[in-house]
C-alpha positions in Angstrom: -0.6 -6.2 50.0 1.9 -3.4 50.2 1.4 -1.2 53.3 2.2 2.0 51.4 1.9 1.4 47.7 4.1 3.7 45.6 2.5 6.5 43.5 3.5 6.8 39.8 2.6 9.4 37.3 1.7 6.7 34.8 0.9 3.0 35.0 0.9 0.9 31.8 -0.7 -2.5 31.2 1.1 -4.4 28.4 4.7 -5.0 27.6 4.6 -5.1 23.8 6.0 -2.4 21.5 3.2 0.0 22.3 3.5 -0.3 26.1 7.3 -0.2 26.1 7.4 2.6 23.6 5.0 4.7 25.8 7.1 3.9 28.9 10.3 5.1 27.2 8.7 8.2 25.9 7.0 9.1 29.2 10.1 8.3 31.3 12.1 10.5 29.0 9.8 13.4 29.7 10.5 13.0 33.4 7.4 11.0 34.4 7.5 8.2 37.0 6.4 5.1 35.2 5.4 1.6 36.1 4.7 -1.0 33.4 3.3 -4.5 33.9 3.2 -7.4 31.4 1.5 -10.7 32.1 4.1 -12.7 30.2 7.6 -11.9 28.9 8.2 -8.5 27.2 7.2 -8.6 23.5 5.9 -12.2 23.8 2.6 -11.5 21.9 1.9 -9.7 18.7 5.1 -7.7 18.8 7.3 -10.7 18.3 5.1 -12.3 15.6 5.4 -9.6 12.9 6.9 -10.0 9.4 10.0 -8.3 10.9 9.7 -5.3 8.7 10.1 -1.5 9.3 8.0 -0.3 6.4 5.4 2.1 5.2 3.0 -0.6 4.0 2.9 -0.4 0.3 -0.5 -2.2 0.1 -2.1 0.4 2.4 -2.0 2.9 -0.4 -4.6 0.8 -2.2 -6.9 1.5 0.7 -6.2 5.2 0.6 -4.3 5.1 3.9 -2.0 7.9 2.7 -1.4 9.5 6.1 -0.6 6.1 7.7 1.9 5.2 5.0 3.5 8.7 5.1 4.0 8.6 8.9 5.4 5.0 8.7 7.8 5.9 5.9 9.0 8.9 7.9 9.6 6.7 11.0 11.4 4.1 8.8 14.7 6.1 8.4 14.4 7.5 11.9 14.3 4.1 13.5 17.1 2.8 11.2 19.3 5.7 12.3 18.5 5.1 16.0 19.1 1.3 16.0 21.2 0.2 13.0 22.3 -2.9 15.0 18.8 -4.4 14.8 17.4 -2.5 11.8 18.9 -2.6 8.3 17.8 -2.0 4.7 16.3 -4.6 2.4 15.5 -4.5 -1.3 12.1 -6.0 -2.4 11.3 -7.2 -5.9 7.7 -6.8 -7.0 7.3 -8.9 -10.2 4.8 -7.6 -12.8 1.9 -10.1 -13.0 0.0 -9.7 -16.3 -3.3 -10.9 -14.9 -3.3 -8.8 -11.7 -2.7 -5.1 -11.1 -1.8 -3.1 -14.2 1.8 -1.9 -14.6 0.8 1.7 -14.3 -0.8 1.1 -10.9 2.4 -0.5 -9.6 4.4 2.4 -11.0 2.2 5.0 -9.4 2.1 3.2 -6.0 5.9 2.9 -5.9 6.3 6.6 -7.0 4.2 7.6 -4.1 6.0 5.2 -1.8 9.3 6.8 -2.8 8.2 10.4 -2.3 5.6 10.9 0.3 7.7 9.9 3.3 10.8 11.9 2.9 13.1 9.1 1.8 16.7 10.3 2.0 19.2 7.5 2.5 17.4 4.4 1.2 17.8 3.7 -2.6 14.8 4.6 -4.8 12.7 2.3 -6.9 14.1 0.9 -10.1 12.8 -1.2 -12.9 14.2 -4.8 -13.0 14.7 -7.0 -16.0 14.1 -10.4 -14.4 15.5 -12.3 -17.4 18.9 -10.8 -16.6 18.9 -9.8 -12.9 19.8 -12.4 -10.3 16.5 -11.8 -8.5 14.8 -13.3 -11.5 16.5 -16.7 -11.3 14.2 -18.3 -8.6 11.1 -17.1 -10.4 9.1 -18.9 -13.1 10.0 -17.8 -16.6 6.7 -16.0 -17.3 7.8 -13.2 -14.8 10.1 -11.2 -17.0 10.0 -7.7 -15.4 9.3 -6.0 -12.2 10.2 -3.3 -9.8 12.7 -3.1 -6.9 12.2 -0.8 -3.9 13.5 -0.3 -0.4 12.2 -1.1 3.1 13.9 -2.3 6.3 14.2 -5.4 8.5 13.9 -5.3 12.3 14.6 -7.7 15.1 11.1 -7.0 16.5 11.3 -8.6 20.0 14.7 -6.9 20.5 13.2 -3.5 19.6 10.6 -4.1 22.4 13.2 -5.1 24.9 15.5 -2.2 24.0 12.6 0.3 24.5 12.0 -1.3 27.9 15.7 -1.1 28.9 15.8 2.5 27.8 12.7 3.3 29.9 14.3 1.5 32.9 17.5 3.5 32.6 15.3 6.6 32.7 13.8 5.4 36.0 10.8 3.4 34.9 9.8 0.3 36.8 9.4 -2.6 34.3 7.5 -5.6 35.7 7.3 -8.6 33.4 5.2 -11.6 34.4 2.9 -9.4 36.5 -0.7 -9.7 35.5 -3.1 -6.9 36.2 -5.9 -8.3 38.4 -7.8 -5.1 38.8 -7.6 -1.3 38.2 -10.0 1.1 39.7 -10.2 4.8 40.4 -9.9 5.5 44.1 -9.1 8.8 45.9 -8.1 10.6 42.7 -5.7 7.9 41.7 -5.7 4.6 39.9 -5.3 1.7 42.3 -3.8 -1.2 40.3 -3.4 -4.7 41.7 -0.8 -6.9 40.1 -0.2 -10.6 40.5 3.2 -12.3 40.2 2.6 -15.1 37.8 5.4 -17.2 39.3 4.7 -16.8 43.1 1.0 -15.8 43.1 1.8 -12.8 45.4 -0.1 -9.6 44.8 1.3 -6.0 44.7 -0.6 -2.7 44.6 0.6 0.4 42.9 -1.1 3.8 42.6 -0.9 6.0 39.5 -2.2 9.4 38.4 -3.0 8.0 34.9 -3.4 4.6 33.3 -2.7 3.2 29.8 -4.3 0.0 28.6 -1.8 -1.1 25.9 -2.5 -4.9 26.2 -2.6 -5.5 22.5 -5.1 -8.2 21.5 -6.0 -8.5 25.2 -7.0 -4.8 25.4 -10.7 -5.7 25.3 -10.2 -8.4 28.0 -8.4 -6.0 30.3 -11.2 -3.4 29.8 -13.9 -5.9 30.7 -12.2 -7.8 33.5 -9.6 -5.6 35.2 -11.3 -2.3 34.5 -14.8 -3.6 34.8 -16.0 -1.6 31.8 -19.4 -2.6 30.5 -19.2 -1.1 27.0 -17.4 -3.3 24.5 -15.0 -1.5 22.1 -15.3 -2.4 18.4 -12.1 -4.5 18.5 -11.4 -6.8 15.6 -8.8 -9.5 16.1 -7.0 -10.4 12.8 -4.6 -13.4 12.7 -1.4 -13.2 10.7 0.6 -16.4 10.2 4.0 -17.1 8.7 5.9 -20.2 7.6 9.6 -20.8 7.6 11.2 -23.2 5.0 14.8 -24.1 4.1 16.5 -21.4 2.1 14.9 -21.0 -1.3 17.6 -19.0 -3.1 21.1 -17.7 -2.6 20.9 -14.0 -3.1 20.0 -11.5 -0.4 17.0 -9.9 -2.0 13.4 -10.1 -0.9 10.1 -10.5 -2.8 6.6 -9.0 -2.5 4.1 -11.1 -4.4 0.5 -10.4 -5.4 -2.3 -12.9 -5.0 -5.4 -13.3 -7.1 -7.5 -12.5 -3.9 -5.9 -9.0 -3.9 -3.7 -9.8 -0.9 0.1 -9.5 -0.9 2.7 -11.6 0.9 6.5 -11.4 1.4 9.3 -13.9 0.8 12.4 -12.9 2.8 15.8 -14.5 3.6 15.7 -15.6 7.3 18.4 -16.5 9.8 20.9 -17.4 7.1 19.6 -20.9 6.3 15.9 -20.3 5.9 13.2 -18.3 4.1 10.3 -16.5 5.8 6.9 -16.4 3.9 3.9 -14.5 5.1 1.6 -13.2 6.2 -2.1 -14.2 6.2 -5.1 -12.0 7.1 -8.1 -13.7 8.7 -10.4 -12.9 11.5 -9.6 -14.6 14.8 -11.9 -15.6 17.7 -10.4 -17.1 20.8 -7.6 -16.6 23.3 -4.8 -14.7 21.6 -2.3 -16.7 23.7 -3.2 -19.9 21.9 -3.1 -18.6 18.3 -1.3 -20.9 15.8 -1.0 -21.3 12.0 -3.8 -23.5 10.7 -3.3 -26.2 8.1 -5.3 -24.0 5.7 -3.0 -21.0 6.2 0.1 -23.1 5.7 -1.4 -24.5 2.5 -2.4 -21.0 1.3 1.1 -19.6 1.8 2.7 -22.6 0.1 0.3 -22.5 -2.8 0.8 -18.7 -3.2 4.6 -18.9 -3.1 4.6 -21.8 -5.6 2.7 -19.7 -8.1 5.8 -17.5 -8.5 8.8 -19.8 -7.7 10.4 -22.3 -10.0 10.8 -24.8 -7.1 7.4 -25.5 -5.4 6.9 -24.9 -1.7 5.0 -27.7 -0.1 3.7 -28.1 3.5 6.2 -30.9 4.0 9.0 -28.4 3.6 7.8 -26.2 6.4 10.1 -26.3 9.4 8.4 -23.8 11.6 5.3 -21.6 11.8 4.3 -18.6 14.0 1.2 -16.5 14.3 0.2 -13.2 15.9 -3.1 -11.4 16.5 -3.5 -7.8 15.4 -5.9 -5.8 17.7 -7.6 -3.5 15.1 -10.2 -0.9 15.8 -12.9 -1.6 13.3 -16.5 -0.3 13.4 -17.3 -1.8 10.0 -17.2 -5.6 10.4 -18.4 -6.2 6.9 -15.0 -5.3 5.4 -12.4 -7.9 4.5 -9.8 -8.4 7.3 -7.0 -7.2 5.0 -8.9 -3.9 4.5 -9.3 -3.1 8.2 -7.1 -0.1 9.1 -3.8 -0.7 10.8 -3.8 2.9 12.0 -3.8 3.7 15.7 -7.0 4.6 17.5 -6.4 6.2 20.9 -9.5 6.4 23.2 -9.1 8.7 26.1 -11.4 8.6 29.1 -10.6 11.8 31.0 -13.7 13.4 32.3 -13.0 16.4 34.6 -11.7 15.5 38.0 -11.1 11.8 37.4 -7.7 10.0 36.8 -7.4 9.5 33.0 -7.4 6.2 31.1 -5.9 5.9 27.6 -6.8 2.7 25.6 -4.6 1.9 22.6 -6.0 0.0 19.6 -4.3 -1.0 16.3 -1.0 0.2 15.1 2.1 -1.1 13.4 5.5 -1.9 14.9 7.0 0.8 12.6 4.9 3.6 14.2 
Protein backbone atom coordinates (compact mmCIF):
# COMPACT_ATOMS: atom_id res chain seq x y z
CA UNK A 1 0.00 0.00 0.00
CA UNK A 2 1.10 3.60 -0.59
CA UNK A 3 2.55 5.26 2.53
CA UNK A 4 0.81 8.58 1.81
CA UNK A 5 -2.04 8.14 -0.67
CA UNK A 6 -2.79 11.22 -2.81
CA UNK A 7 -6.02 13.11 -2.21
CA UNK A 8 -8.16 13.97 -5.24
CA UNK A 9 -11.26 16.11 -5.47
CA UNK A 10 -12.97 13.36 -7.45
CA UNK A 11 -12.43 9.64 -7.99
CA UNK A 12 -14.28 7.93 -10.84
CA UNK A 13 -14.91 4.23 -11.28
CA UNK A 14 -15.42 3.33 -14.95
CA UNK A 15 -13.61 4.32 -18.13
CA UNK A 16 -16.46 4.34 -20.61
CA UNK A 17 -17.99 7.42 -22.20
CA UNK A 18 -19.69 8.43 -18.94
CA UNK A 19 -16.61 8.13 -16.75
CA UNK A 20 -14.23 9.75 -19.24
CA UNK A 21 -16.74 12.50 -20.05
CA UNK A 22 -17.14 13.30 -16.35
CA UNK A 23 -13.35 13.25 -15.90
CA UNK A 24 -12.86 15.73 -18.76
CA UNK A 25 -15.60 18.03 -17.48
CA UNK A 26 -14.40 17.98 -13.87
CA UNK A 27 -10.74 18.47 -14.80
CA UNK A 28 -11.77 21.37 -17.01
CA UNK A 29 -13.37 23.00 -13.97
CA UNK A 30 -10.09 22.81 -12.07
CA UNK A 31 -10.80 19.69 -10.02
CA UNK A 32 -8.13 17.10 -9.35
CA UNK A 33 -9.42 13.82 -10.80
CA UNK A 34 -8.47 10.15 -10.70
CA UNK A 35 -10.24 7.64 -12.96
CA UNK A 36 -9.86 3.87 -12.81
CA UNK A 37 -11.08 1.30 -15.35
CA UNK A 38 -10.85 -2.46 -14.83
CA UNK A 39 -10.09 -3.14 -18.50
CA UNK A 40 -9.13 -0.86 -21.39
CA UNK A 41 -10.83 2.50 -21.89
CA UNK A 42 -14.14 2.17 -23.72
CA UNK A 43 -13.89 -1.61 -23.79
CA UNK A 44 -17.47 -2.25 -22.68
CA UNK A 45 -20.78 -0.80 -23.82
CA UNK A 46 -19.18 2.38 -25.16
CA UNK A 47 -17.46 0.52 -28.01
CA UNK A 48 -20.46 -1.72 -28.78
CA UNK A 49 -22.88 0.96 -29.95
CA UNK A 50 -24.45 1.37 -33.39
CA UNK A 51 -21.81 4.11 -33.91
CA UNK A 52 -24.40 6.87 -34.11
CA UNK A 53 -24.64 10.39 -32.74
CA UNK A 54 -28.39 10.77 -32.97
CA UNK A 55 -31.50 11.94 -31.23
CA UNK A 56 -33.17 8.55 -31.32
CA UNK A 57 -36.12 8.86 -33.68
CA UNK A 58 -37.92 5.88 -32.16
CA UNK A 59 -37.89 7.41 -28.65
CA UNK A 60 -40.49 9.93 -29.83
CA UNK A 61 -42.94 7.05 -29.97
CA UNK A 62 -42.40 6.52 -26.24
CA UNK A 63 -42.94 10.27 -25.56
CA UNK A 64 -39.28 10.80 -24.62
CA UNK A 65 -39.38 14.33 -26.05
CA UNK A 66 -36.90 15.88 -23.64
CA UNK A 67 -34.38 13.06 -24.18
CA UNK A 68 -34.64 13.39 -27.97
CA UNK A 69 -34.39 17.18 -27.84
CA UNK A 70 -31.27 17.11 -25.66
CA UNK A 71 -29.62 14.46 -27.86
CA UNK A 72 -30.41 16.40 -31.04
CA UNK A 73 -28.92 19.55 -29.52
CA UNK A 74 -25.75 17.63 -28.64
CA UNK A 75 -25.54 16.12 -32.13
CA UNK A 76 -24.31 19.26 -33.90
CA UNK A 77 -22.24 20.34 -30.89
CA UNK A 78 -20.29 17.06 -30.97
CA UNK A 79 -19.95 17.20 -34.75
CA UNK A 80 -18.41 20.69 -34.51
CA UNK A 81 -16.02 19.62 -31.73
CA UNK A 82 -14.79 16.39 -33.32
CA UNK A 83 -15.40 16.36 -37.10
CA UNK A 84 -12.48 13.94 -37.56
CA UNK A 85 -14.45 11.15 -35.85
CA UNK A 86 -18.03 12.41 -36.32
CA UNK A 87 -19.63 13.09 -39.69
CA UNK A 88 -23.14 13.40 -41.18
CA UNK A 89 -25.14 10.50 -42.57
CA UNK A 90 -28.42 10.38 -44.45
CA UNK A 91 -30.96 7.72 -43.44
CA UNK A 92 -33.79 6.43 -45.62
CA UNK A 93 -36.96 5.28 -43.88
CA UNK A 94 -39.08 3.35 -46.41
CA UNK A 95 -42.83 3.60 -46.04
CA UNK A 96 -44.24 0.16 -45.11
CA UNK A 97 -47.95 -0.05 -45.90
CA UNK A 98 -48.65 -2.62 -43.14
CA UNK A 99 -46.84 -0.82 -40.33
CA UNK A 100 -46.87 2.79 -39.08
CA UNK A 101 -49.13 5.13 -41.11
CA UNK A 102 -47.48 7.64 -43.39
CA UNK A 103 -48.77 10.58 -41.31
CA UNK A 104 -47.10 9.17 -38.18
CA UNK A 105 -43.75 9.02 -39.97
CA UNK A 106 -44.20 12.55 -41.31
CA UNK A 107 -45.07 13.89 -37.86
CA UNK A 108 -42.17 12.11 -36.18
CA UNK A 109 -39.66 13.40 -38.73
CA UNK A 110 -41.10 16.93 -38.54
CA UNK A 111 -40.51 16.91 -34.78
CA UNK A 112 -37.06 15.38 -35.29
CA UNK A 113 -36.15 18.22 -37.64
CA UNK A 114 -37.39 21.03 -35.40
CA UNK A 115 -37.20 20.27 -31.66
CA UNK A 116 -33.40 20.06 -31.44
CA UNK A 117 -32.26 23.26 -33.09
CA UNK A 118 -30.93 21.66 -36.28
CA UNK A 119 -28.83 24.25 -38.15
CA UNK A 120 -26.22 22.66 -40.40
CA UNK A 121 -27.60 19.19 -41.14
CA UNK A 122 -29.94 18.84 -44.14
CA UNK A 123 -33.64 18.55 -43.34
CA UNK A 124 -35.95 15.64 -44.10
CA UNK A 125 -37.11 15.09 -47.67
CA UNK A 126 -39.54 12.72 -49.36
CA UNK A 127 -37.83 10.08 -51.51
CA UNK A 128 -39.20 8.38 -54.62
CA UNK A 129 -37.56 4.97 -54.21
CA UNK A 130 -38.44 3.96 -57.78
CA UNK A 131 -36.07 6.67 -59.06
CA UNK A 132 -33.60 7.40 -56.25
CA UNK A 133 -30.41 5.35 -55.98
CA UNK A 134 -31.33 4.43 -52.39
CA UNK A 135 -34.27 2.44 -53.74
CA UNK A 136 -32.15 0.09 -55.85
CA UNK A 137 -31.20 -2.36 -53.04
CA UNK A 138 -34.81 -2.56 -51.80
CA UNK A 139 -37.61 -4.86 -52.82
CA UNK A 140 -39.91 -3.33 -55.46
CA UNK A 141 -42.90 -2.97 -53.11
CA UNK A 142 -41.07 -0.16 -51.28
CA UNK A 143 -41.74 2.74 -53.61
CA UNK A 144 -41.53 5.78 -51.33
CA UNK A 145 -39.98 6.89 -48.10
CA UNK A 146 -38.29 9.69 -46.20
CA UNK A 147 -34.65 10.72 -45.89
CA UNK A 148 -33.32 12.48 -42.79
CA UNK A 149 -30.00 13.33 -41.12
CA UNK A 150 -28.01 11.93 -38.22
CA UNK A 151 -24.29 11.44 -37.56
CA UNK A 152 -21.73 8.64 -37.38
CA UNK A 153 -19.16 8.39 -34.57
CA UNK A 154 -16.03 6.37 -33.95
CA UNK A 155 -17.33 5.51 -30.49
CA UNK A 156 -14.22 4.07 -28.81
CA UNK A 157 -12.11 6.97 -30.13
CA UNK A 158 -14.59 9.41 -28.62
CA UNK A 159 -14.01 7.76 -25.24
CA UNK A 160 -10.23 7.83 -25.57
CA UNK A 161 -10.19 11.44 -26.75
CA UNK A 162 -12.21 12.47 -23.68
CA UNK A 163 -9.71 10.61 -21.48
CA UNK A 164 -6.76 12.25 -23.26
CA UNK A 165 -8.32 15.68 -22.85
CA UNK A 166 -8.87 14.98 -19.15
CA UNK A 167 -5.25 13.86 -18.77
CA UNK A 168 -4.01 17.01 -20.50
CA UNK A 169 -5.99 18.97 -17.91
CA UNK A 170 -4.24 17.11 -15.10
CA UNK A 171 -6.49 14.09 -14.50
CA UNK A 172 -4.87 10.79 -13.58
CA UNK A 173 -6.25 8.09 -15.91
CA UNK A 174 -5.64 4.51 -14.75
CA UNK A 175 -6.76 1.77 -17.17
CA UNK A 176 -6.55 -1.86 -16.07
CA UNK A 177 -7.04 -0.89 -12.45
CA UNK A 178 -9.95 -2.62 -10.76
CA UNK A 179 -11.62 -1.04 -7.76
CA UNK A 180 -11.38 -3.56 -4.93
CA UNK A 181 -13.06 -1.40 -2.30
CA UNK A 182 -14.24 2.12 -1.62
CA UNK A 183 -15.26 3.25 1.84
CA UNK A 184 -15.85 6.52 3.63
CA UNK A 185 -13.06 7.17 6.08
CA UNK A 186 -12.05 10.35 7.90
CA UNK A 187 -14.19 12.62 5.73
CA UNK A 188 -12.81 11.16 2.50
CA UNK A 189 -13.34 8.22 0.21
CA UNK A 190 -10.60 5.60 0.60
CA UNK A 191 -10.38 3.74 -2.73
CA UNK A 192 -8.23 0.64 -3.15
CA UNK A 193 -7.25 -0.28 -6.71
CA UNK A 194 -5.66 -3.45 -8.03
CA UNK A 195 -3.39 -3.53 -11.07
CA UNK A 196 -4.88 -6.27 -13.26
CA UNK A 197 -1.45 -7.11 -14.73
CA UNK A 198 0.81 -7.11 -11.66
CA UNK A 199 -1.71 -7.71 -8.87
CA UNK A 200 -0.28 -4.80 -6.88
CA UNK A 201 -2.69 -2.58 -4.98
CA UNK A 202 -2.79 1.21 -4.77
CA UNK A 203 -4.80 3.45 -2.48
CA UNK A 204 -6.15 6.88 -3.36
CA UNK A 205 -8.27 9.26 -1.33
CA UNK A 206 -10.96 11.49 -2.78
CA UNK A 207 -13.44 14.05 -1.54
CA UNK A 208 -16.18 12.66 -3.81
CA UNK A 209 -16.75 9.42 -5.73
CA UNK A 210 -18.56 8.61 -8.98
CA UNK A 211 -19.73 5.09 -9.82
CA UNK A 212 -19.85 5.18 -13.63
CA UNK A 213 -19.16 1.49 -14.18
CA UNK A 214 -21.83 1.05 -16.85
CA UNK A 215 -23.36 -2.43 -16.74
CA UNK A 216 -21.15 -3.17 -13.71
CA UNK A 217 -22.59 -0.22 -11.74
CA UNK A 218 -24.67 -2.61 -9.62
CA UNK A 219 -21.77 -5.00 -9.04
CA UNK A 220 -19.52 -2.14 -7.92
CA UNK A 221 -22.26 -0.90 -5.56
CA UNK A 222 -22.64 -4.31 -3.91
CA UNK A 223 -19.01 -5.49 -3.85
CA UNK A 224 -16.66 -2.50 -3.71
CA UNK A 225 -19.08 -0.12 -1.99
CA UNK A 226 -20.79 -2.77 0.18
CA UNK A 227 -24.24 -1.31 -0.42
CA UNK A 228 -27.11 -3.54 0.67
CA UNK A 229 -29.90 -1.91 -1.34
CA UNK A 230 -30.05 -3.12 -4.93
CA UNK A 231 -30.83 -0.42 -7.50
CA UNK A 232 -33.54 -1.18 -10.10
CA UNK A 233 -30.94 -1.80 -12.80
CA UNK A 234 -32.09 -3.42 -16.02
CA UNK A 235 -29.43 -4.86 -18.32
CA UNK A 236 -30.50 -4.84 -21.97
CA UNK A 237 -28.42 -6.55 -24.63
CA UNK A 238 -27.95 -5.01 -28.05
CA UNK A 239 -26.26 -7.07 -30.77
CA UNK A 240 -25.04 -6.21 -34.26
CA UNK A 241 -23.96 -8.21 -37.28
CA UNK A 242 -21.49 -7.27 -40.01
CA UNK A 243 -21.83 -8.67 -43.53
CA UNK A 244 -20.06 -8.01 -46.85
CA UNK A 245 -21.14 -4.75 -48.47
CA UNK A 246 -24.78 -4.94 -49.53
CA UNK A 247 -24.90 -1.92 -51.86
CA UNK A 248 -22.62 0.68 -53.47
CA UNK A 249 -24.07 4.03 -52.40
CA UNK A 250 -23.18 5.82 -49.15
CA UNK A 251 -26.69 6.10 -47.71
CA UNK A 252 -28.06 4.34 -44.64
CA UNK A 253 -31.42 2.79 -43.83
CA UNK A 254 -33.70 2.66 -40.83
CA UNK A 255 -36.18 -0.21 -41.16
CA UNK A 256 -39.33 -0.97 -39.16
CA UNK A 257 -40.19 -4.44 -37.91
CA UNK A 258 -43.57 -5.98 -37.32
CA UNK A 259 -42.73 -6.20 -33.57
CA UNK A 260 -42.52 -2.36 -33.45
CA UNK A 261 -38.74 -2.37 -33.20
CA UNK A 262 -36.52 -0.55 -35.64
CA UNK A 263 -33.00 -1.39 -36.82
CA UNK A 264 -30.30 0.24 -38.92
CA UNK A 265 -28.38 -0.83 -42.02
CA UNK A 266 -25.21 1.26 -42.40
CA UNK A 267 -22.11 1.16 -44.65
CA UNK A 268 -19.21 0.01 -42.48
CA UNK A 269 -15.43 0.12 -42.94
CA UNK A 270 -15.64 0.49 -46.73
CA UNK A 271 -16.18 -3.19 -47.57
CA UNK A 272 -18.93 -4.15 -45.14
CA UNK A 273 -22.44 -3.34 -43.93
CA UNK A 274 -23.44 -3.03 -40.27
CA UNK A 275 -26.92 -4.24 -39.21
CA UNK A 276 -28.39 -3.72 -35.75
CA UNK A 277 -29.45 -3.54 -33.06
CA UNK A 278 -31.46 -5.97 -30.97
CA UNK A 279 -33.15 -5.30 -27.62
CA UNK A 280 -33.44 -8.12 -25.11
CA UNK A 281 -33.00 -8.45 -21.38
CA UNK A 282 -29.63 -9.80 -20.29
CA UNK A 283 -28.65 -11.77 -17.21
CA UNK A 284 -25.06 -12.69 -16.59
CA UNK A 285 -21.59 -11.20 -16.68
CA UNK A 286 -21.58 -8.19 -19.06
CA UNK A 287 -18.01 -9.06 -19.94
CA UNK A 288 -19.07 -12.30 -21.64
CA UNK A 289 -22.01 -10.97 -23.67
CA UNK A 290 -22.17 -12.17 -27.27
CA UNK A 291 -24.68 -12.27 -30.10
CA UNK A 292 -26.85 -15.36 -29.87
CA UNK A 293 -27.84 -17.47 -32.87
CA UNK A 294 -31.42 -16.24 -32.40
CA UNK A 295 -30.31 -12.60 -32.56
CA UNK A 296 -28.26 -13.22 -35.70
CA UNK A 297 -31.22 -14.97 -37.33
CA UNK A 298 -33.56 -12.15 -36.24
CA UNK A 299 -31.39 -9.45 -37.81
CA UNK A 300 -30.89 -11.46 -41.00
CA UNK A 301 -34.60 -12.16 -41.31
CA UNK A 302 -35.50 -8.53 -40.61
CA UNK A 303 -33.06 -7.14 -43.18
CA UNK A 304 -34.15 -9.69 -45.78
CA UNK A 305 -37.72 -8.45 -45.49
CA UNK A 306 -36.59 -5.19 -47.13
CA UNK A 307 -33.58 -6.04 -49.30
CA UNK A 308 -33.66 -7.62 -52.76
CA UNK A 309 -30.67 -9.82 -51.93
CA UNK A 310 -31.38 -11.89 -48.79
CA UNK A 311 -29.07 -11.67 -45.79
CA UNK A 312 -28.38 -15.10 -44.31
CA UNK A 313 -26.40 -16.15 -41.21
CA UNK A 314 -23.81 -17.74 -43.48
CA UNK A 315 -22.91 -14.28 -44.79
CA UNK A 316 -22.17 -12.84 -41.32
CA UNK A 317 -18.45 -12.18 -40.93
CA UNK A 318 -18.52 -10.66 -37.46
CA UNK A 319 -20.85 -9.89 -34.57
CA UNK A 320 -20.56 -7.73 -31.49
CA UNK A 321 -22.77 -7.06 -28.48
CA UNK A 322 -23.07 -4.57 -25.66
CA UNK A 323 -25.10 -4.31 -22.48
CA UNK A 324 -27.04 -1.14 -21.69
CA UNK A 325 -27.31 -0.34 -17.95
CA UNK A 326 -30.83 1.10 -17.79
CA UNK A 327 -32.62 2.36 -14.71
CA UNK A 328 -36.04 0.76 -14.87
CA UNK A 329 -38.47 0.47 -11.98
CA UNK A 330 -41.13 -1.11 -14.23
CA UNK A 331 -39.85 -4.54 -15.21
CA UNK A 332 -43.10 -5.44 -16.98
CA UNK A 333 -42.30 -3.16 -19.96
CA UNK A 334 -40.64 -4.37 -23.13
CA UNK A 335 -36.86 -3.95 -23.19
CA UNK A 336 -37.12 -1.58 -26.15
CA UNK A 337 -39.49 0.68 -24.17
CA UNK A 338 -37.19 1.09 -21.15
CA UNK A 339 -35.88 4.66 -21.03
CA UNK A 340 -32.37 5.42 -22.29
CA UNK A 341 -32.35 8.62 -20.28
CA UNK A 342 -29.82 9.25 -17.54
CA UNK A 343 -30.71 8.64 -13.91
CA UNK A 344 -28.24 10.18 -11.46
CA UNK A 345 -28.47 8.99 -7.86
CA UNK A 346 -26.67 11.20 -5.37
CA UNK A 347 -25.88 9.98 -1.86
CA UNK A 348 -24.71 13.14 -0.12
CA UNK A 349 -26.08 13.31 3.39
CA UNK A 350 -24.75 16.20 5.45
CA UNK A 351 -21.17 15.75 6.55
CA UNK A 352 -20.28 12.66 4.50
CA UNK A 353 -18.26 12.44 1.27
CA UNK A 354 -20.73 12.31 -1.64
CA UNK A 355 -21.32 9.39 -3.98
CA UNK A 356 -22.86 9.82 -7.44
CA UNK A 357 -24.10 6.69 -9.26
CA UNK A 358 -24.76 6.95 -13.00
CA UNK A 359 -27.41 4.81 -14.71
CA UNK A 360 -28.56 4.70 -18.31
CA UNK A 361 -27.65 7.24 -20.94
CA UNK A 362 -26.70 7.34 -24.61
CA UNK A 363 -23.29 7.95 -26.13
CA UNK A 364 -24.71 11.11 -27.74
CA UNK A 365 -25.57 12.70 -24.38
